[in-house]
C-alpha positions in Angstrom: 0.2 -0.2 0.2 1.2 3.6 -0.7 1.8 5.9 2.1 3.6 9.3 3.0 2.6 12.7 3.9 -0.9 13.7 2.7 -1.9 10.0 1.9 -4.3 8.2 4.0 -5.5 4.6 3.3 -8.7 3.1 4.8 -8.8 -0.8 4.5 -8.7 -4.1 6.1 -6.7 -5.8 3.7 -2.7 -6.3 4.3 0.3 -7.9 2.7 -0.5 -11.8 2.3 -4.4 -11.2 2.9 -6.7 -13.7 0.9 -9.4 -11.8 -0.7 -12.6 -14.3 0.0 -14.8 -15.0 -3.3 -17.7 -12.9 -2.0 -15.6 -9.8 -1.2 -16.9 -6.1 -1.0 -15.8 -4.5 -4.1 -14.3 -1.7 -1.9 -11.1 -3.3 -0.7 -9.2 0.1 -0.1 -10.1 3.9 -0.2 -7.2 6.2 -1.1 -7.5 9.8 0.1 -5.0 12.4 -0.9 -4.7 15.8 0.8 -2.4 18.7 -0.5 -2.3 22.5 0.1 -3.3 22.8 -3.4 -5.3 20.8 -6.0 -2.6 20.3 -8.0 -0.6 18.9 -5.0 -3.3 16.6 -4.0 -3.7 15.4 -7.6 0.2 14.7 -7.7 -0.1 12.8 -4.5 -2.9 10.8 -5.7 -1.1 9.9 -8.9 1.9 8.8 -7.1 -0.2 6.7 -4.8 -2.3 4.9 -7.4 0.9 4.1 -9.2 2.6 2.5 -6.1 -0.6 0.5 -5.4 -0.2 -3.1 -5.8 -3.1 -5.3 -5.2 -3.1 -8.9 -6.7 -5.6 -11.3 -7.5 -8.7 -9.2 -8.5 -9.1 -6.4 -11.0 -9.0 -3.0 -9.5 -9.9 0.4 -11.0 -6.5 2.2 -10.3 -6.0 2.5 -14.0 -9.3 4.0 -14.4 -8.6 6.2 -11.9 -5.0 7.3 -13.1 -6.8 8.1 -16.5 -9.1 10.4 -14.6 -6.6 12.4 -12.5 -4.1 12.7 -15.4 -6.7 14.1 -17.8 -6.1 17.8 -18.9 -9.5 19.0 -18.3 -9.6 17.3 -14.7 -6.3 18.8 -13.7 -7.7 22.3 -14.6 -10.9 21.8 -12.9 -12.9 21.7 -16.2 -15.4 18.9 -15.7 -19.0 18.2 -15.4 -21.4 15.2 -14.8 -20.6 14.1 -18.3 -16.8 14.2 -18.1 -16.6 10.5 -17.6 -18.6 9.5 -20.6 -17.1 12.1 -22.7 -13.4 12.7 -21.5 -12.5 8.7 -20.3 -15.1 6.6 -21.9 -15.2 8.4 -25.3 -11.6 7.4 -26.1 
């Protein structure tokens, strides 16, 4: 799991944890905090790049695609953002 200043992980999983077949789909929640939006985004990007969860698919790549999007970084998004900018590729 990633960590460091401005990163909080809420989870019950740990190294060598075996994910049961009927698991809750939210295995971990990553929260990034910075003094600016840009700092928080940079910390989240690093945390997602460091995240390793094996054995199940995660949405880490999807989240990275969102937070590295030019419009998202600049705060230019609305409720159609995912459909237009992320899924529309």
